[in-house]
Residue, then its C-alpha position, 0 to 999 in steps of 0.5 A: x531739788x526740782x522734779x522735771x516737768x511732765x512731757x505730755x498729758x496723761x491719758x484721760x480715758x477710762x480703760x476697758x476691763x481688758x486694758x487694766x494692766x497696771x504699769x510701774x509707777x515712775x519716780x516723778x509720778x510718785x513724788x508729785x502724788x506724795x506732794x499733793x497728798x501732803x498739801x491735801x493733808x494740810x488743807x483737810x486738817x484746817x477743815x476737819x479739826x473743827x469737827x472734833x474740836x467743836x465741844x472744846x471751843x464751844x465751851x470756851x467761847x460760849x457757843x451753843x452745841x447745836x450751832x456747831x454745824x454752822x461753824x463747820x458749814x461756814x468753811x465749805x460755803x466760803x470755799x465754794x465761793x472761792x472756787x467758783x470765782x477761780x473757775x474761769x481763770x483756773x486753766x490760764x496759769x501754771x498750776x504750781x504757782x496757783x496752788x502755792x498762793x492759795x495754800x499760803x493764804x489759807x495758812x494765814x487764815x488759820x492763824x487769824x482764826x486762833x484769835x477769835x473771841x466769840x461765835x461771830x469772829x470765829x465764823x468770819x475767820x473760818x469763811x475767810x479760810x475757805x476762800x483760800x482752801x477751796x481753790x488750793x484743794x481743787x487745783x491740787x486735784x487737777x495736778x493729779x489728773x494731769x500727771x497720773x495716767x487713767x489706768x492708775x488713777x484709782x490708786x492715785x485718788x486713793x492715796x490723795x484722798x487718804x490724806x483725810x484718813x491720815x488726818x483722822x489717824x494722826x492729825x485729829x488726835x494730835x489736835x485734840x491733845x493740843x487743845x486739851x493741853x494748851x487751849x483750843x487755839x493751839x491746833x489752829x496755829x499748828x495747822x498754820x505752821x504746817x501749811x507754811x512748811x508745805x508751801x516751802x516743800x512745794x516751792x522747792x520740789x514741785x515742777x511747773x505744771x503747765x502742760x495745758x499751756x504748752x500743748x499747741x492743741x489746748x493752749x488757746x482754749x486754756x488761755x481763753x478760760x472755761x466758764x461755769x456755764x461751759x461746764x454745766x452745758x455738758x451732760x457728763x459734767x452735770x452728772x458728775x457734779x450731781x454725784x459729788x453733790x449727793x455724796x457730800x451732802x450725805x457725808x455732812x449730814x452726820x460728820x459735824x455732829x459725830x463728836x457731840x453724838x459720841x460724847x453726849x448721846x452715847x456717853x463716850x469719855x472725852x479722853x477716848x475721842x482721840x483714840x476713836x478717831x485714830x482707829x476710824x481713820x486707820x480703817x478709812x485709810x486701808x479701805x480707800x487704798x483697797x477701793x482705789x486698786x479695785x477701781x483700777x482693776x474692775x471699774x467704779x460701779x461695783x466698788x461704788x455700789x457696795x461701799x454706798x450700801x454698806x455705809x447705809x447699813x452701818x449708819x442705820x445701825x450705829x446712829x439709831x440703836x445706841x450701841x454699847x461701849x464696845x460696839x461704839x468703836x466697831x460702829x464708828x470704825x465701820x462707818x468711817x471705813x465705808x463712808x470714806x471708801x465710797x468717795x474714792x470711787x466717785x472721784x476716780x470716775x469723775x476724773x475721766x470727765x474733763x478734757x485737758x484744757x478744762x481740768x482745773x475749771x472742772x475740778x474747781x466747779x466740782x470743788x464748789x459743788x462739793x463745798x456747797x453740798x457739804x455746807x447744805x448737809x451741815x446746815x440741814x443736819x443742824x436744823x434737824x437736830x436739837x441739843x437738850x440741856x445735857x448736850x444730847x442731840x435729839x432728832x436723829x431718826x429723821x436725820x438718818x432717814x434723809x441719809x438713807x435716801x441720799x446713800x441709795x441714790x448714789x449707786x444709780x448715779x455711778x452706774x449712769x455716769x459710768x455707762x455714759x463715759x464708756x460710750x464716749 
């Protein structure tokens, strides 16, 4: 079974409000988005499961809890390096073969990580995995922009980015169950197998994605390649990258430390952690789909502003005021919902920035900025927090103060970029 190659590029212009009539989705478009979502799920599982499994492998390998941020941050740091190296060549090849090669490499790296014996070997394996996982995710995002018209891109971004929520609802609880029953190594091996299965599906079903090479208007520019300097020389590109940097930095100030905060600061029982991630992921999935539709209908400014400010409000209440047992579930779910939904608005808005011949180069640069910002957030969070002998994290007020500043800046960035794109 093989889908046909898309005949032309999708429109890459942000529609005006009067133009936002959503046409029916084609079978080809639906299947491509589904395949990319599955690929993103495999990549995201390889990254996010470490956040939930931190207390498990830290105990087994003798890693201090306040070092978990370094384990989490090593993957995005290496992913940034991988995508930066890939940027110059990203638009020179058929995207199908590129994404297959990187996903296969990521699968092997997850398998290697399962044989780690201490902090140093696990750190090295995670960095190796990031070198492959980063370009895989960036190329997959370029495929979505290639195939999906601008008038439907918010909904498509909500679906693709919903892979993070599905990972929280299904993947993380399953990984926690595997770790508890078969050891922390089992989830790494399961994700490696999943990535290999996704490789098989992509090879069987995904068509060649080479419209940027077949189009006479963009062929020469694509084959010449787009450098990082070419991307950074354009004001709209810089604004979009700055928006992603601020968003991911604020995300990873908190996310790597959530499991430890829930278990050791708030006293959540270890057996409830999987259920909590399921609820948080389910709410995130709903919020992301709704936000994507709102972006298609009304633009990105108001959905982006509301979700950023609600993330700030919920984060302030949840992280500083030690909610009781019942409110832990509500606070965690609300934080996951708004924090995930705001990223749909940001990625949808950024999808209108690059031209055909530079899409993969831009998404690769964006991925590098995203991963560098994630690593920076993880390391800053680890530096601001100190674990007590009981495992509780101290220093949360200062971390929340930095988080509030980053979240208030983002609506202003969204408004500025949206106005520039509308004028263009």
